[in-house]
C-alpha positions, 0 to 999 in steps of 0.5 A, spaced: 912 692 419 908 696 424 907 703 426 910 703 433 909 711 435 906 717 433 907 724 436 903 729 439 906 736 441 903 739 447 904 745 452 906 741 458 908 734 459 905 733 466 898 736 464 898 731 457 900 725 462 894 727 466 889 727 460 891 721 457 892 717 463 886 719 467 881 722 462 882 717 456 884 711 460 891 710 457 897 707 460 904 711 461 908 706 458 915 711 459 917 717 462 924 718 462 929 724 462 932 725 455 936 731 451 934 735 445 939 734 439 943 740 442 943 737 449 938 741 453 934 737 458 927 734 455 923 728 457 921 721 453 914 720 454 910 715 451 902 713 453 898 708 450 891 705 450 891 699 455 894 693 451 896 697 445 902 696 441 902 703 438 904 709 443 903 716 442 910 720 444 908 726 448 913 731 445 913 738 449 913 744 444 920 746 443 921 753 440 915 758 437 914 753 430 912 747 434 908 752 439 904 754 433 903 747 432 900 745 438 893 743 437 893 744 430 897 738 427 892 736 422 890 743 420 883 742 424 881 735 421 880 729 425 887 726 425 887 721 431 882 715 432 881 711 439 877 705 438 873 702 444 869 696 445 864 699 449 862 706 446 857 708 451 861 707 457 867 710 454 863 716 452 860 717 459 867 716 462 870 721 458 865 726 459 865 725 466 872 726 466 871 733 463 873 731 455 870 736 451 866 733 445 865 737 439 860 733 436 854 729 439 855 721 439 852 719 432 851 712 428 855 711 422 855 705 417 862 704 420 860 704 427 858 709 433 862 716 433 863 722 436 869 727 435 873 730 441 879 734 443 885 732 446 889 736 451 892 740 446 886 741 442 887 736 436 881 733 434 880 725 435 874 720 433 872 716 439 869 710 435 865 704 437 862 698 434 855 699 430 
């Protein structure tokens, strides 16, 4: 058993794709036309880290309830984790790309970590080796 996909609710597909692909270095795994349950047009957009098996479905908010959840999917906690081999290089590339870090890089027993916000405002841990 494995987790194949998780979803992040976003305001705009194309802005989210640019963030994940250009700023974080993810791959665009899929961008296909689709339909909502009631037949309205939407897109099936999946991004993933290079070589990753697990992807993120970028789901554009549909309705007020979903719009209210953009950026607050885990109630302000860190809910997503990006592990990298070269922490310093990834951190600098992300800073240069305009990613907003809400905590400075620090060392913990489990490795290097810094908290950043995704395009929607969700908190992520950037994690690297100790």
